[in-house]
KEDOKE-236039 format. One record per residue: residue in three letters; residue number from 0; x, y, z of N, C-alpha, C in turn. Coordinates in nm, 2 decimals, decimal comma. Example, Ala and Ser with C-alpha at 12.3 -4.5 7.8 and 13.67 -1.06 7.14 Angstrom:
BEGIN
<torlo><r>Ala</r><k>0</k><n_px>1,32</n_px><n_py>-0,57</n_py><n_pz>0,78</n_pz><ca_px>1,23</ca_px><ca_py>-0,45</ca_py><ca_pz>0,78</ca_pz><c_px>1,32</c_px><c_py>-0,33</c_py><c_pz>0,78</c_pz></torlo>
<torlo><r>Ser</r><k>1</k><n_px>1,28</n_px><n_py>-0,22</n_py><n_pz>0,71</n_pz><ca_px>1,37</ca_px><ca_py>-0,11</ca_py><ca_pz>0,71</ca_pz><c_px>1,29</c_px><c_py>0,00</c_py><c_pz>0,79</c_pz></torlo>
//
This chain:
BEGIN
<torlo><r>Met</r><k>0</k><n_px>15,38</n_px><n_py>22,06</n_py><n_pz>14,70</n_pz><ca_px>15,39</ca_px><ca_py>22,10</ca_py><ca_pz>14,56</ca_pz><c_px>15,46</c_px><c_py>21,99</c_py><c_pz>14,48</c_pz></torlo>
<torlo><r>Asp</r><k>1</k><n_px>15,40</n_px><n_py>21,95</n_py><n_pz>14,38</n_pz><ca_px>15,46</ca_px><ca_py>21,84</ca_py><ca_pz>14,29</ca_pz><c_px>15,57</c_px><c_py>21,90</c_py><c_pz>14,21</c_pz></torlo>
<torlo><r>Ser</r><k>2</k><n_px>15,67</n_px><n_py>21,81</n_py><n_pz>14,18</n_pz><ca_px>15,79</ca_px><ca_py>21,86</ca_py><ca_pz>14,11</ca_pz><c_px>15,76</c_px><c_py>21,88</c_py><c_pz>13,96</c_pz></torlo>
<torlo><r>Thr</r><k>3</k><n_px>15,65</n_px><n_py>21,81</n_py><n_pz>13,91</n_pz><ca_px>15,62</ca_px><ca_py>21,83</ca_py><ca_pz>13,77</ca_pz><c_px>15,52</c_px><c_py>21,94</c_py><c_pz>13,75</c_pz></torlo>
<torlo><r>Glu</r><k>4</k><n_px>15,48</n_px><n_py>22,01</n_py><n_pz>13,86</n_pz><ca_px>15,38</ca_px><ca_py>22,12</ca_py><ca_pz>13,84</ca_pz><c_px>15,45</c_px><c_py>22,23</c_py><c_pz>13,78</c_pz></torlo>
<torlo><r>Gly</r><k>5</k><n_px>15,39</n_px><n_py>22,29</n_py><n_pz>13,68</n_pz><ca_px>15,44</ca_px><ca_py>22,40</ca_py><ca_pz>13,61</ca_pz><c_px>15,52</c_px><c_py>22,36</c_py><c_pz>13,48</c_pz></torlo>
<torlo><r>Gln</r><k>6</k><n_px>15,55</n_px><n_py>22,23</n_py><n_pz>13,47</n_pz><ca_px>15,62</ca_px><ca_py>22,19</ca_py><ca_pz>13,35</ca_pz><c_px>15,51</c_px><c_py>22,14</c_py><c_pz>13,25</c_pz></torlo>
<torlo><r>Gln</r><k>7</k><n_px>15,53</n_px><n_py>22,18</n_py><n_pz>13,13</n_pz><ca_px>15,44</ca_px><ca_py>22,14</ca_py><ca_pz>13,02</ca_pz><c_px>15,49</c_px><c_py>22,01</c_py><c_pz>12,96</c_pz></torlo>
<torlo><r>Gln</r><k>8</k><n_px>15,40</n_px><n_py>21,91</n_py><n_pz>12,95</n_pz><ca_px>15,43</ca_px><ca_py>21,79</ca_py><ca_pz>12,89</ca_pz><c_px>15,40</c_px><c_py>21,80</c_py><c_pz>12,74</c_pz></torlo>
<torlo><r>Ala</r><k>9</k><n_px>15,50</n_px><n_py>21,77</n_py><n_pz>12,66</n_pz><ca_px>15,49</ca_px><ca_py>21,78</ca_py><ca_pz>12,52</ca_pz><c_px>15,44</c_px><c_py>21,64</c_py><c_pz>12,47</c_pz></torlo>
<torlo><r>Ser</r><k>10</k><n_px>15,34</n_px><n_py>21,64</n_py><n_pz>12,39</n_pz><ca_px>15,28</ca_px><ca_py>21,52</ca_py><ca_pz>12,34</ca_pz><c_px>15,33</c_px><c_py>21,49</c_py><c_pz>12,20</c_pz></torlo>
<torlo><r>His</r><k>11</k><n_px>15,34</n_px><n_py>21,36</n_py><n_pz>12,17</n_pz><ca_px>15,38</ca_px><ca_py>21,32</ca_py><ca_pz>12,04</ca_pz><c_px>15,27</c_px><c_py>21,35</c_py><c_pz>11,93</c_pz></torlo>
<torlo><r>Ser</r><k>12</k><n_px>15,31</n_px><n_py>21,36</n_py><n_pz>11,81</n_pz><ca_px>15,22</ca_px><ca_py>21,38</ca_py><ca_pz>11,70</ca_pz><c_px>15,12</c_px><c_py>21,26</c_py><c_pz>11,69</c_pz></torlo>
<torlo><r>Gly</r><k>13</k><n_px>15,00</n_px><n_py>21,28</n_py><n_pz>11,67</n_pz><ca_px>14,90</ca_px><ca_py>21,17</ca_py><ca_pz>11,65</ca_pz><c_px>14,92</c_px><c_py>21,10</c_py><c_pz>11,52</c_pz></torlo>
<torlo><r>Leu</r><k>14</k><n_px>14,96</n_px><n_py>21,18</n_py><n_pz>11,42</n_pz><ca_px>14,99</ca_px><ca_py>21,12</ca_py><ca_pz>11,29</ca_pz><c_px>15,11</c_px><c_py>21,03</c_py><c_pz>11,29</c_pz></torlo>
<torlo><r>Ala</r><k>15</k><n_px>15,21</n_px><n_py>21,06</n_py><n_pz>11,37</n_pz><ca_px>15,33</ca_px><ca_py>20,98</ca_py><ca_pz>11,39</ca_pz><c_px>15,29</c_px><c_py>20,85</c_py><c_pz>11,45</c_pz></torlo>
<torlo><r>Ile</r><k>16</k><n_px>15,21</n_px><n_py>20,86</n_py><n_pz>11,56</n_pz><ca_px>15,17</ca_px><ca_py>20,73</ca_py><ca_pz>11,63</ca_pz><c_px>15,08</c_px><c_py>20,65</c_py><c_pz>11,54</c_pz></torlo>
<torlo><r>Ala</r><k>17</k><n_px>14,99</n_px><n_py>20,71</n_py><n_pz>11,46</n_pz><ca_px>14,91</ca_px><ca_py>20,64</ca_py><ca_pz>11,37</ca_pz><c_px>14,99</c_px><c_py>20,57</c_py><c_pz>11,26</c_pz></torlo>
<torlo><r>Ser</r><k>18</k><n_px>15,09</n_px><n_py>20,64</n_py><n_pz>11,21</n_pz><ca_px>15,18</ca_px><ca_py>20,58</ca_py><ca_pz>11,11</ca_pz><c_px>15,25</c_px><c_py>20,46</c_py><c_pz>11,16</c_pz></torlo>
<torlo><r>Leu</r><k>19</k><n_px>15,30</n_px><n_py>20,47</n_py><n_pz>11,28</n_pz><ca_px>15,37</ca_px><ca_py>20,35</ca_py><ca_pz>11,34</ca_pz><c_px>15,28</c_px><c_py>20,24</c_py><c_pz>11,36</c_pz></torlo>
<torlo><r>Val</r><k>20</k><n_px>15,16</n_px><n_py>20,26</n_py><n_pz>11,41</n_pz><ca_px>15,06</ca_px><ca_py>20,15</ca_py><ca_pz>11,44</ca_pz><c_px>15,02</c_px><c_py>20,09</c_py><c_pz>11,30</c_pz></torlo>
<torlo><r>Ile</r><k>21</k><n_px>14,99</n_px><n_py>20,17</n_py><n_pz>11,20</n_pz><ca_px>14,96</ca_px><ca_py>20,12</ca_py><ca_pz>11,07</ca_pz><c_px>15,08</c_px><c_py>20,04</c_py><c_pz>11,01</c_pz></torlo>
<torlo><r>Gly</r><k>22</k><n_px>15,20</n_px><n_py>20,09</n_py><n_pz>11,04</n_pz><ca_px>15,31</ca_px><ca_py>20,02</ca_py><ca_pz>10,99</ca_pz><c_px>15,33</c_px><c_py>19,88</c_py><c_pz>11,05</c_pz></torlo>
<torlo><r>Val</r><k>23</k><n_px>15,31</n_px><n_py>19,87</n_py><n_pz>11,18</n_pz><ca_px>15,31</ca_px><ca_py>19,74</ca_py><ca_pz>11,24</ca_pz><c_px>15,20</c_px><c_py>19,65</c_py><c_pz>11,19</c_pz></torlo>
<torlo><r>Val</r><k>24</k><n_px>15,08</n_px><n_py>19,70</n_py><n_pz>11,18</n_pz><ca_px>14,97</ca_px><ca_py>19,62</ca_py><ca_pz>11,12</ca_pz><c_px>14,99</c_px><c_py>19,58</c_py><c_pz>10,98</c_pz></torlo>
<torlo><r>Ser</r><k>25</k><n_px>15,05</n_px><n_py>19,67</n_py><n_pz>10,90</n_pz><ca_px>15,09</ca_px><ca_py>19,64</ca_py><ca_pz>10,76</ca_pz><c_px>15,19</c_px><c_py>19,53</c_py><c_pz>10,75</c_pz></torlo>
<torlo><r>Leu</r><k>26</k><n_px>15,29</n_px><n_py>19,53</n_py><n_pz>10,84</n_pz><ca_px>15,39</ca_px><ca_py>19,42</ca_py><ca_pz>10,84</ca_pz><c_px>15,33</c_px><c_py>19,29</c_py><c_pz>10,87</c_pz></torlo>
<torlo><r>Val</r><k>27</k><n_px>15,24</n_px><n_py>19,29</n_py><n_pz>10,97</n_pz><ca_px>15,17</ca_px><ca_py>19,16</ca_py><ca_pz>11,00</ca_pz><c_px>15,08</c_px><c_py>19,12</c_py><c_pz>10,89</c_pz></torlo>
<torlo><r>Ser</r><k>28</k><n_px>15,00</n_px><n_py>19,21</n_py><n_pz>10,84</n_pz><ca_px>14,90</ca_px><ca_py>19,18</ca_py><ca_pz>10,74</ca_pz><c_px>14,96</c_px><c_py>19,14</c_py><c_pz>10,60</c_pz></torlo>
<torlo><r>Met</r><k>29</k><n_px>15,09</n_px><n_py>19,19</n_py><n_pz>10,58</n_pz><ca_px>15,15</ca_px><ca_py>19,15</ca_py><ca_pz>10,45</ca_pz><c_px>15,18</c_px><c_py>19,00</c_py><c_pz>10,44</c_pz></torlo>
<torlo><r>Leu</r><k>30</k><n_px>15,19</n_px><n_py>18,94</n_py><n_pz>10,56</n_pz><ca_px>15,22</ca_px><ca_py>18,80</ca_py><ca_pz>10,57</ca_pz><c_px>15,09</c_px><c_py>18,72</c_py><c_pz>10,54</c_pz></torlo>
<torlo><r>Val</r><k>31</k><n_px>14,98</n_px><n_py>18,77</n_py><n_pz>10,58</n_pz><ca_px>14,85</ca_px><ca_py>18,70</ca_py><ca_pz>10,57</ca_pz><c_px>14,77</c_px><c_py>18,75</c_py><c_pz>10,45</c_pz></torlo>
<torlo><r>Trp</r><k>32</k><n_px>14,75</n_px><n_py>18,88</n_py><n_pz>10,43</n_pz><ca_px>14,67</ca_px><ca_py>18,93</ca_py><ca_pz>10,32</ca_pz><c_px>14,76</c_px><c_py>19,03</c_py><c_pz>10,25</c_pz></torlo>
<torlo><r>Thr</r><k>33</k><n_px>14,83</n_px><n_py>18,98</n_py><n_pz>10,15</n_pz><ca_px>14,93</ca_px><ca_py>19,06</ca_py><ca_pz>10,08</ca_pz><c_px>14,87</c_px><c_py>19,19</c_py><c_pz>10,02</c_pz></torlo>
<torlo><r>Ile</r><k>34</k><n_px>14,76</n_px><n_py>19,19</n_py><n_pz>9,95</n_pz><ca_px>14,70</ca_px><ca_py>19,31</ca_py><ca_pz>9,89</ca_pz><c_px>14,65</c_px><c_py>19,40</c_py><c_pz>9,99</c_pz></torlo>
<torlo><r>Met</r><k>35</k><n_px>14,59</n_px><n_py>19,35</n_py><n_pz>10,09</n_pz><ca_px>14,54</ca_px><ca_py>19,44</ca_py><ca_pz>10,20</ca_pz><c_px>14,65</c_px><c_py>19,50</c_py><c_pz>10,27</c_pz></torlo>
<torlo><r>Gly</r><k>36</k><n_px>14,76</n_px><n_py>19,43</n_py><n_pz>10,30</n_pz><ca_px>14,88</ca_px><ca_py>19,49</ca_py><ca_pz>10,37</ca_pz><c_px>14,94</c_px><c_py>19,60</c_py><c_pz>10,28</c_pz></torlo>
<torlo><r>Met</r><k>37</k><n_px>14,94</n_px><n_py>19,58</n_py><n_pz>10,15</n_pz><ca_px>15,00</ca_px><ca_py>19,69</ca_py><ca_pz>10,07</ca_pz><c_px>14,91</c_px><c_py>19,81</c_py><c_pz>10,06</c_pz></torlo>
<torlo><r>Ala</r><k>38</k><n_px>14,78</n_px><n_py>19,79</n_py><n_pz>10,06</n_pz><ca_px>14,69</ca_px><ca_py>19,90</ca_py><ca_pz>10,06</ca_pz><c_px>14,69</c_px><c_py>19,98</c_py><c_pz>10,19</c_pz></torlo>
<torlo><r>Val</r><k>39</k><n_px>14,70</n_px><n_py>19,91</n_py><n_pz>10,30</n_pz><ca_px>14,70</ca_px><ca_py>19,98</ca_py><ca_pz>10,43</ca_pz><c_px>14,84</c_px><c_py>20,05</c_py><c_pz>10,44</c_pz></torlo>
<torlo><r>Ser</r><k>40</k><n_px>14,95</n_px><n_py>19,99</n_py><n_pz>10,39</n_pz><ca_px>15,08</ca_px><ca_py>20,06</ca_py><ca_pz>10,40</ca_pz><c_px>15,08</c_px><c_py>20,19</c_py><c_pz>10,32</c_pz></torlo>
<torlo><r>Val</r><k>41</k><n_px>15,01</n_px><n_py>20,20</n_py><n_pz>10,21</n_pz><ca_px>15,01</ca_px><ca_py>20,33</ca_py><ca_pz>10,14</ca_pz><c_px>14,95</c_px><c_py>20,44</c_py><c_pz>10,23</c_pz></torlo>
<torlo><r>Val</r><k>42</k><n_px>14,84</n_px><n_py>20,41</n_py><n_pz>10,30</n_pz><ca_px>14,79</ca_px><ca_py>20,51</ca_py><ca_pz>10,40</ca_pz><c_px>14,89</c_px><c_py>20,54</c_py><c_pz>10,51</c_pz></torlo>
<torlo><r>Gly</r><k>43</k><n_px>14,96</n_px><n_py>20,44</n_py><n_pz>10,56</n_pz><ca_px>15,06</ca_px><ca_py>20,46</ca_py><ca_pz>10,66</ca_pz><c_px>15,17</c_px><c_py>20,55</c_py><c_pz>10,61</c_pz></torlo>
<torlo><r>Ile</r><k>44</k><n_px>15,21</n_px><n_py>20,53</n_py><n_pz>10,48</n_pz><ca_px>15,32</ca_px><ca_py>20,61</ca_py><ca_pz>10,42</ca_pz><c_px>15,27</c_px><c_py>20,76</c_py><c_pz>10,42</c_pz></torlo>
<torlo><r>Leu</r><k>45</k><n_px>15,15</n_px><n_py>20,78</n_py><n_pz>10,38</n_pz><ca_px>15,10</ca_px><ca_py>20,92</ca_py><ca_pz>10,37</ca_pz><c_px>15,10</c_px><c_py>20,98</c_py><c_pz>10,51</c_pz></torlo>
<torlo><r>Phe</r><k>46</k><n_px>15,05</n_px><n_py>20,90</n_py><n_pz>10,61</n_pz><ca_px>15,05</ca_px><ca_py>20,95</ca_py><ca_pz>10,75</ca_pz><c_px>15,19</c_px><c_py>20,99</c_py><c_pz>10,79</c_pz></torlo>
<torlo><r>Gly</r><k>47</k><n_px>15,29</n_px><n_py>20,90</n_py><n_pz>10,76</n_pz><ca_px>15,42</ca_px><ca_py>20,92</ca_py><ca_pz>10,80</ca_pz><c_px>15,48</c_px><c_py>21,05</c_py><c_pz>10,74</c_pz></torlo>
<torlo><r>Val</r><k>48</k><n_px>15,46</n_px><n_py>21,07</n_py><n_pz>10,61</n_pz><ca_px>15,51</ca_px><ca_py>21,19</ca_py><ca_pz>10,54</ca_pz><c_px>15,45</c_px><c_py>21,31</c_py><c_pz>10,60</c_pz></torlo>
<torlo><r>Phe</r><k>49</k><n_px>15,32</n_px><n_py>21,31</n_py><n_pz>10,62</n_pz><ca_px>15,25</ca_px><ca_py>21,43</ca_py><ca_pz>10,67</ca_pz><c_px>15,30</c_px><c_py>21,46</c_py><c_pz>10,82</c_pz></torlo>
<torlo><r>Ala</r><k>50</k><n_px>15,32</n_px><n_py>21,35</n_py><n_pz>10,89</n_pz><ca_px>15,36</ca_px><ca_py>21,37</ca_py><ca_pz>11,03</ca_pz><c_px>15,50</c_px><c_py>21,43</c_py><c_pz>11,04</c_pz></torlo>
<torlo><r>Ile</r><k>51</k><n_px>15,59</n_px><n_py>21,38</n_py><n_pz>10,95</n_pz><ca_px>15,73</ca_px><ca_py>21,44</ca_py><ca_pz>10,95</ca_pz><c_px>15,72</c_px><c_py>21,59</c_py><c_pz>10,91</c_pz></torlo>
<torlo><r>Gly</r><k>52</k><n_px>15,64</n_px><n_py>21,62</n_py><n_pz>10,82</n_pz><ca_px>15,63</ca_px><ca_py>21,76</ca_py><ca_pz>10,78</ca_pz><c_px>15,57</c_px><c_py>21,85</c_py><c_pz>10,89</c_pz></torlo>
<torlo><r>Met</r><k>53</k><n_px>15,47</n_px><n_py>21,80</n_py><n_pz>10,96</n_pz><ca_px>15,41</ca_px><ca_py>21,87</ca_py><ca_pz>11,07</ca_pz><c_px>15,50</c_px><c_py>21,89</c_py><c_pz>11,18</c_pz></torlo>
<torlo><r>Ile</r><k>54</k><n_px>15,57</n_px><n_py>21,78</n_py><n_pz>11,22</n_pz><ca_px>15,67</ca_px><ca_py>21,78</ca_py><ca_pz>11,33</ca_pz><c_px>15,78</c_px><c_py>21,88</c_py><c_pz>11,30</c_pz></torlo>
<torlo><r>Arg</r><k>55</k><n_px>15,83</n_px><n_py>21,88</n_py><n_pz>11,18</n_pz><ca_px>15,94</ca_px><ca_py>21,97</ca_py><ca_pz>11,15</ca_pz><c_px>15,89</c_px><c_py>22,12</c_py><c_pz>11,15</c_pz></torlo>
<torlo><r>Lys</r><k>56</k><n_px>15,77</n_px><n_py>22,14</n_py><n_pz>11,11</n_pz><ca_px>15,71</ca_px><ca_py>22,27</ca_py><ca_pz>11,10</ca_pz><c_px>15,68</c_px><c_py>22,33</c_py><c_pz>11,24</c_pz></torlo>
<torlo><r>Gln</r><k>57</k><n_px>15,62</n_px><n_py>22,24</n_py><n_pz>11,32</n_pz><ca_px>15,58</ca_px><ca_py>22,28</ca_py><ca_pz>11,46</ca_pz><c_px>15,68</c_px><c_py>22,26</c_py><c_pz>11,57</c_pz></torlo>
<torlo><r>Lys</r><k>58</k><n_px>15,79</n_px><n_py>22,19</n_py><n_pz>11,53</n_pz><ca_px>15,90</ca_px><ca_py>22,15</ca_py><ca_pz>11,62</ca_pz><c_px>15,84</c_px><c_py>22,08</c_py><c_pz>11,75</c_pz></torlo>
<torlo><r>Thr</r><k>59</k><n_px>15,76</n_px><n_py>21,98</n_py><n_pz>11,72</n_pz><ca_px>15,71</ca_px><ca_py>21,90</ca_py><ca_pz>11,83</ca_pz><c_px>15,78</c_px><c_py>21,76</c_py><c_pz>11,83</c_pz></torlo>
<torlo><r>Pro</r><k>60</k><n_px>15,78</n_px><n_py>21,69</n_py><n_pz>11,94</n_pz><ca_px>15,84</ca_px><ca_py>21,56</ca_py><ca_pz>11,95</ca_pz><c_px>15,77</c_px><c_py>21,45</c_py><c_pz>11,87</c_pz></torlo>
<torlo><r>Gly</r><k>61</k><n_px>15,83</n_px><n_py>21,35</n_py><n_pz>11,83</n_pz><ca_px>15,77</ca_px><ca_py>21,24</ca_py><ca_pz>11,76</ca_pz><c_px>15,83</c_px><c_py>21,21</c_py><c_pz>11,62</c_pz></torlo>
<torlo><r>Ile</r><k>62</k><n_px>15,94</n_px><n_py>21,27</n_py><n_pz>11,59</n_pz><ca_px>16,00</ca_px><ca_py>21,25</ca_py><ca_pz>11,46</ca_pz><c_px>16,05</c_px><c_py>21,10</c_py><c_pz>11,45</c_pz></torlo>
<torlo><r>Gly</r><k>63</k><n_px>16,10</n_px><n_py>21,04</n_py><n_pz>11,56</n_pz><ca_px>16,14</ca_px><ca_py>20,90</ca_py><ca_pz>11,55</ca_pz><c_px>16,03</c_px><c_py>20,81</c_py><c_pz>11,53</c_pz></torlo>
<torlo><r>Leu</r><k>64</k><n_px>15,91</n_px><n_py>20,84</n_py><n_pz>11,59</n_pz><ca_px>15,79</ca_px><ca_py>20,75</ca_py><ca_pz>11,57</ca_pz><c_px>15,75</c_px><c_py>20,76</c_py><c_pz>11,42</c_pz></torlo>
<torlo><r>Ala</r><k>65</k><n_px>15,75</n_px><n_py>20,88</n_py><n_pz>11,37</n_pz><ca_px>15,71</ca_px><ca_py>20,90</ca_py><ca_pz>11,23</ca_pz><c_px>15,80</c_px><c_py>20,83</c_py><c_pz>11,13</c_pz></torlo>
<torlo><r>Lys</r><k>66</k><n_px>15,93</n_px><n_py>20,84</n_py><n_pz>11,16</n_pz><ca_px>16,03</ca_px><ca_py>20,78</ca_py><ca_pz>11,07</ca_pz><c_px>16,02</c_px><c_py>20,62</c_py><c_pz>11,08</c_pz></torlo>
<torlo><r>Ala</r><k>67</k><n_px>16,00</n_px><n_py>20,57</n_py><n_pz>11,20</n_pz><ca_px>15,98</ca_px><ca_py>20,43</ca_py><ca_pz>11,22</ca_pz><c_px>15,86</c_px><c_py>20,38</c_py><c_pz>11,15</c_pz></torlo>
<torlo><r>Gly</r><k>68</k><n_px>15,75</n_px><n_py>20,46</n_py><n_pz>11,16</n_pz><ca_px>15,62</ca_px><ca_py>20,42</ca_py><ca_pz>11,09</ca_pz><c_px>15,64</c_px><c_py>20,42</c_py><c_pz>10,94</c_pz></torlo>
<torlo><r>Leu</r><k>69</k><n_px>15,71</n_px><n_py>20,52</n_py><n_pz>10,89</n_pz><ca_px>15,74</ca_px><ca_py>20,54</ca_py><ca_pz>10,75</ca_pz><c_px>15,82</c_px><c_py>20,42</c_py><c_pz>10,70</c_pz></torlo>
<torlo><r>Phe</r><k>70</k><n_px>15,92</n_px><n_py>20,38</n_py><n_pz>10,78</n_pz><ca_px>16,01</ca_px><ca_py>20,27</ca_py><ca_pz>10,74</ca_pz><c_px>15,93</c_px><c_py>20,14</c_py><c_pz>10,74</c_pz></torlo>
<torlo><r>Cys</r><k>71</k><n_px>15,85</n_px><n_py>20,11</n_py><n_pz>10,84</n_pz><ca_px>15,77</ca_px><ca_py>19,99</ca_py><ca_pz>10,84</ca_pz><c_px>15,67</c_px><c_py>19,98</c_py><c_pz>10,73</c_pz></torlo>
<torlo><r>Asn</r><k>72</k><n_px>15,61</n_px><n_py>20,09</n_py><n_pz>10,70</n_pz><ca_px>15,51</ca_px><ca_py>20,10</ca_py><ca_pz>10,59</ca_pz><c_px>15,58</c_px><c_py>20,08</c_py><c_pz>10,45</c_pz></torlo>
<torlo><r>Ile</r><k>73</k><n_px>15,70</n_px><n_py>20,14</n_py><n_pz>10,43</n_pz><ca_px>15,77</ca_px><ca_py>20,12</ca_py><ca_pz>10,31</ca_pz><c_px>15,81</c_px><c_py>19,97</c_py><c_pz>10,29</c_pz></torlo>
<torlo><r>Val</r><k>74</k><n_px>15,86</n_px><n_py>19,91</n_py><n_pz>10,40</n_pz><ca_px>15,89</ca_px><ca_py>19,77</ca_py><ca_pz>10,39</ca_pz><c_px>15,77</c_px><c_py>19,68</c_py><c_pz>10,36</c_pz></torlo>
<torlo><r>Ala</r><k>75</k><n_px>15,65</n_px><n_py>19,72</n_py><n_pz>10,42</n_pz><ca_px>15,53</ca_px><ca_py>19,64</ca_py><ca_pz>10,40</ca_pz><c_px>15,48</c_px><c_py>19,66</c_py><c_pz>10,26</c_pz></torlo>
<torlo><r>Leu</r><k>76</k><n_px>15,52</n_px><n_py>19,76</n_py><n_pz>10,19</n_pz><ca_px>15,47</ca_px><ca_py>19,79</ca_py><ca_pz>10,05</ca_pz><c_px>15,57</c_px><c_py>19,72</c_py><c_pz>9,96</c_pz></torlo>
<torlo><r>Val</r><k>77</k><n_px>15,70</n_px><n_py>19,74</n_py><n_pz>9,98</n_pz><ca_px>15,80</ca_px><ca_py>19,69</ca_py><ca_pz>9,88</ca_pz><c_px>15,82</c_px><c_py>19,54</c_py><c_pz>9,88</c_pz></torlo>
<torlo><r>Val</r><k>78</k><n_px>15,83</n_px><n_py>19,48</n_py><n_pz>10,00</n_pz><ca_px>15,85</ca_px><ca_py>19,34</ca_py><ca_pz>10,00</ca_pz><c_px>15,75</c_px><c_py>19,25</c_py><c_pz>9,92</c_pz></torlo>
<torlo><r>Pro</r><k>79</k><n_px>15,62</n_px><n_py>19,27</n_py><n_pz>9,95</n_pz><ca_px>15,52</ca_px><ca_py>19,19</ca_py><ca_pz>9,87</ca_pz><c_px>15,53</c_px><c_py>19,23</c_py><c_pz>9,72</c_pz></torlo>
<torlo><r>Leu</r><k>80</k><n_px>15,55</n_px><n_py>19,36</n_py><n_pz>9,69</n_pz><ca_px>15,56</ca_px><ca_py>19,40</ca_py><ca_pz>9,55</ca_pz><c_px>15,68</c_px><c_py>19,33</c_py><c_pz>9,48</c_pz></torlo>
<torlo><r>Val</r><k>81</k><n_px>15,79</n_px><n_py>19,33</n_py><n_pz>9,54</n_pz><ca_px>15,91</ca_px><ca_py>19,26</ca_py><ca_pz>9,48</ca_pz><c_px>15,88</c_px><c_py>19,11</c_py><c_pz>9,47</c_pz></torlo>
<torlo><r>Thr</r><k>82</k><n_px>15,82</n_px><n_py>19,06</n_py><n_pz>9,57</n_pz><ca_px>15,79</ca_px><ca_py>18,91</ca_py><ca_pz>9,57</ca_pz><c_px>15,70</c_px><c_py>18,88</c_py><c_pz>9,45</c_pz></torlo>
<torlo><r>Val</r><k>83</k><n_px>15,60</n_px><n_py>18,95</n_py><n_pz>9,43</n_pz><ca_px>15,50</ca_px><ca_py>18,93</ca_py><ca_pz>9,32</ca_pz><c_px>15,57</c_px><c_py>18,95</c_py><c_pz>9,19</c_pz></torlo>
<torlo><r>Leu</r><k>84</k><n_px>15,66</n_px><n_py>19,05</n_py><n_pz>9,17</n_pz><ca_px>15,73</ca_px><ca_py>19,07</ca_py><ca_pz>9,05</ca_pz><c_px>15,83</c_px><c_py>18,96</c_py><c_pz>9,02</c_pz></torlo>
<torlo><r>Val</r><k>85</k><n_px>15,89</n_px><n_py>18,91</n_py><n_pz>9,12</n_pz><ca_px>15,99</ca_px><ca_py>18,80</ca_py><ca_pz>9,10</ca_pz><c_px>15,91</c_px><c_py>18,67</c_py><c_pz>9,06</c_pz></torlo>
<torlo><r>Ile</r><k>86</k><n_px>15,80</n_px><n_py>18,65</n_py><n_pz>9,12</n_pz><ca_px>15,72</ca_px><ca_py>18,53</ca_py><ca_pz>9,08</ca_pz><c_px>15,67</c_px><c_py>18,54</c_py><c_pz>8,94</c_pz></torlo>
<torlo><r>Leu</r><k>87</k><n_px>15,63</n_px><n_py>18,66</n_py><n_pz>8,90</n_pz><ca_px>15,57</ca_px><ca_py>18,68</ca_py><ca_pz>8,77</ca_pz><c_px>15,68</c_px><c_py>18,66</c_py><c_pz>8,66</c_pz></torlo>
<torlo><r>Phe</r><k>88</k><n_px>15,80</n_px><n_py>18,71</n_py><n_pz>8,68</n_pz><ca_px>15,90</ca_px><ca_py>18,71</ca_py><ca_pz>8,58</ca_pz><c_px>16,00</c_px><c_py>18,60</c_py><c_pz>8,59</c_pz></torlo>
<torlo><r>Met</r><k>89</k><n_px>15,98</n_px><n_py>18,51</n_py><n_pz>8,67</n_pz><ca_px>16,07</ca_px><ca_py>18,39</ca_py><ca_pz>8,68</ca_pz><c_px>16,03</c_px><c_py>18,28</c_py><c_pz>8,59</c_pz></torlo>
//
């Protein structure tokens, strides 16, 4: 008899994982394709917000992944935006 038999494995939220993956992709793409990185990060922000809401409602694991994804996506959106605004108004 296996020691893990009878224990239920809780899986992380798919939206949380997607938000984190999109966040990492956005951070990399903001360095190469600024507008594309910003557009992708908006999708990642939406995924992160929805994931946090679903995780809190269903009490499933993955809140850390969702928050990390949300943070990465916000950084990938704000940094290029601030950079463009500074360049325009200097």
